N, C-alpha and C positions, 0 to 999 in steps of 0.2 A: 674459240675459247669464250666461255660465257663469263661476263663480268657482273657481279652482284653488288648493287649500290649499298653504301653504308646504311642508308635509311631503310631499305628493304630488309637488310640483315638484322637491324636493330628492332624492327617491328614485325614480328611473326604474325601470320594470319590468325585472326581471332583475338588478338590482344585487346582490341577496342571493345569487344562485346564478350564479357566473361561467360563461360559456360554455366548453365544452371546446375544446381546441386545434383549429384548422381541419384538415380532412382532408388538405389539401395539406402542412401542416407535419408531420403524423404520417407521411405517406408519405415526405417528405424525410428525416426522422429515421431511418426504417426503412431507406431506401436507403443513407444514410450509414453506418449500423451494418453493413449487408451489405458495403459497401466496406471498412470497418475490419476485418471478419472476413477478407476476402480478403487484405488487407495482412498480417494476423497469420499466415495460412497461409504466405505467402511468406517471412516472417521465420523461422518455424519451420523451413521447408525449408532456408533459408540457414544457420541455426544448426547443423543437422546436417551440412551439406555443407562449410562453411567453418570453418577452424580454424588453429591455429598450425602444424600439419603439413599441407601441401597434399596433397589426395587428388583423384583423378579421379572424375567422377560415377559411372562404372561401379563403382569401388571402394566408393563410398558406398552405392550400391544393393545391391551384393553383401553388404555388412555388415548391411544392414537385412533383406534378403529371403533370403539364402543364407549365414547365418553358418557359418564353418568354422574359426574360430580363428586366422586370419592376423592380422598386425599391424594391417592396415587395418581388419579386422573388429572387432578389440578396440577400436580408437580410436572407430569409429562406434557400435557397440552398447553398449560398457561405459563410454565416456567422454562422447561428444557427446550421445547420446540421453538419458541421465539428466539431463545438464546442461540440455538444452533443455526437458525436462519440468519440471524444478525451476524454471527461469526463467519458464516459463508460469504455474505455480502461484503462485510468489512475486510475480511482477509483477502478476497479477490480485489477489492478496491486498493488496498495497501500494496499488494503485489504488483498490480498494473501501474500504480503511481510511481513505485520505485523503479520499475523497468523503464518507464517513460523518462523519469528524471535522470537515470544513468545514461540513457541514450542521448538525451538532450544535451547534457553537460560533457558527454564522452568521458565520464569518470565512473568506473565500475564500483567505486565505494561511496557514491553519492546516495542520499536518501531523501524522501519526499519533504521532510521538514526543512530542507535547505532553503526553500522559498519563503519560510516564515509562516507556513500554514498553521502549524501547531501553536506557535506563539500567538498568532492572531486569534485563533479560537479560544485559547486560554485567557487572553486579555478580555475578550468579549464576555466570556462566561463569568469571570470574577467581577466584572463590572455589573452584569445583570444580577448577580447574587448580592453584591454589597450595596448597590445603589437603588435597585428596583425590587429587592426582596424575593427574587425568583429562586426557588430551591429544587424544583422537580426537573428531571431530565427532559420531559416533554416540553417544559417551559423554556429551558435555556438552549435546547438543541438548535433553534433558529438563530440565537445570538452567536453560538459557536460557528455556525456555517457563515453567517454574515461577517464575522470577524476574520475568518479565514479568507473569504473572498476579497474583502477590502485590503487586507495586507498583501495578498497576491498581486492586486492591481498596483499597490504602492511600490512593491519590490520591482515589478516590471517597469514602472515609470522611472524609479531611481536607477535601474540597470541600463537605462538608455532608450527605453521604449522601442521604436522601430530599429534602432541601432544596437539593441541589446545583444550581448554575447554571453556564453556560458559563464565566463569568469566574472563579468559584471553582475550577472544575476546572483551568483553565489556570494559575492562580496556584499551586495545590497541585502540579500536575505539574512546573512550572518549579522550585519549591523542592526537591522530591524528586529531580529529575534532577540538579541542581547538587550535592546532597549525595552521591548515588551515584557520580557521575563523579569526585568528589574521592576517594571510597573506592577506586575502580578504579585511579586514578593512583597512589595511595599503595601499594596492593598490588603494582603493576607495578614501582615503584621499589625495593621491598624484595625482590622475587623476580624474578631475571633469567629464570628458566625460564618463569614466567607471562608476562613481557613478550615473550619470543620467540614463545610460542604465541599470545598474544592479538593480536599485531600483524598476524597473517595473518587472524584472524577479524574484528577490528574494522574492517578496511578494506572489508569487504563483498565476497564472492566467491561465484561459482557453481562453482568448481573442485572443491570437495569433494563434489559431487553423486554419489550412488550410490543403489542400490535401498533400502538401509536408511534413509537420510535421507528419501527420498521416502515410504516406507511409514510413517515415524514422524510426519511433518508433514502429509501430504496429508489425513488425516481432519479435523484441526483447521482447515486452510484451507478445506476443503469446507463444514464446519459454519458457519464464520464467513461464507463467501460467501453461503450460503443465508439466514442471518440478516440480513446486510446488505441483500440484495435485497428481503427481506420488509419492511424498514423504510422503503422508499421513500415510501409514502403518509403515514405519521405524521411523517416528517422533512419532507415538504412542508408539513405543517401547522405544524411548529415554525418553519420558515423565515419564517412570517408574524408571529412574535412569540408570546410566552407567552399573552397575553390572547386573541388571535385563535385560537390553537391550542386553548385550552380551550373557546372558543365553538363550535369545529368538532367538539368531542367527543374531541380527542386526549388521551391519558393521558400527561402529560409525564414523570412520574417513571418509569413503566414503560418508555417509549420511551428515556429517557436511560440507564437501567440496561442495556437490551438493546443500545443503541448502544455503550456502553462494553464490553460483553461481546463484541460483534462485532469491535471494534477490537482488543481483547486477543487474541482467537483469531487474527485475520488477521495483525496486526503481530507478535504474539508468536511465532507459528509461523514466519513469514518471517524474523524476526531470528534465531531459533534455528537455522534451516537455513543461512543465508547470512551472518549478521552484520548490523549496521546498515547499510542502503543508503539514502543520502540522496536527497532531491529527487523521487523517483518518485511517492510519495504526495502530494507538494505540488504539483508542476507539472501532472501529467496531469489531475486533476479540475478544476483552475483553467482549463486550456486547453480542456477538453472543454465547459465551459459556454458557450463561444463558439459551439459547434455545436448544443448541445441546448437552450439557454435555462435558466431556473431550475428546471425540473422535475427533482427529485432522482432519480426513477425512471430517466429517460433518462441522467442523469449517471452513475449507478451502472453501467448497462449498457455505456456507452461506455468508462468508466474500466476496467472489467474486461477489455475487449478491447485498448485502446490502451496501458495500462500495461505489459503483457508485450511489446508492440512496442518501447517505449522501452528496457526492461531488456535484452531479448535483442539489440536493435540495438546497445546500448552494449557488451554482452559480445562481440559479433562484432567490433566496432571494436577492442576491447582485445586480442583474439586476433590480429588481423591486423597492427596497427601496430607491434607489438613482437616480431615473429617473429625467432628461433625461441622466444622466451619469450612472455609475455603480460602485459598490463596489467589489473589486477583491475577488475571491473565497477563496484565502488564508487568507484574513482578516476575512471573515465570519466563516470559519472553526476554526480559532483561538478563535473568540468570543464565539463560541459554545463549542469548546473543552476545553478551559481553565477551566470554572466552572465545566464541566463534569469530567475532570481529577481530580480536587480537591475533588469532591464528591467521586470518585472511590477510591482515596488514603485514605480518611477519613474512608470510609466504610471498606476498607481492614484492616486499622489499628485497628478499633473498633472490627473487627472480631477476631483479635489475642489477644485482652485484656483478 
């Protein structure tokens, strides 16, 4: 008669090393990502072809391939093309920052501004406008990025530095954000010039896109994207909890520092270029997980592709519905994101009842 020990019965073979995802699931994820890339290419083409000023497709192609300085060429090459490229970079940056933030805090409803990045950028921009007289986007983009970086370091220090936890970081970020937005509002009330300039920046817009803004922010967005994508595996370990992550050999403090750095680079550069744009970094990673499952590596890849689709799609809508003027992309994403966020919160609440 064979006796099976309780330990052996409780620990079936293979429990310590989970099986990799089935080949069919990997193929489905890859196929879905290919479809998402195709949708992104269509949206990029539409962003160049569609705008507040109607242009024929022949005029759009002439502006891209045979630039000769006509009004249509200028609209296509000097206005729409930089705007589309900036929307691509900023959208990918916000999507990746949101995915990293949600994985870091283990909160599917977290968003990049939770670390105070948007508040730091806003405080630096309003200071540059009010006290230094800087009014052009190319002038205050560096102040915005510097403010975002300084506040991220401050939040990390207040959150416990090497002993920082997701809850401490969130609480520190919330406190710093409240204080800085109070400062921004006070400066705007005391300085009408700062108010007039800031109201266009704080609403979130791609309209100020040009080669200078692209060249100043693209290196930071690229560096942040590479860092975020490289963190997929350790963030997967953190998603299992601190104890499980340590057991798997993850270096928690190192991963958290690099994750905060990636969020700062991505969200700081995006905010510096376009102003604070809400809901893109919140909604896209949350919705993407319905397609990818909990694997952070796939979530990051999908978010980098689908977030620009949302941002550029919202920008196209804003250009079309208010012709001959336009509605800023930050307003459109808020109109879309507000009801969507309420729906997500209610669904999440009902799921826990």
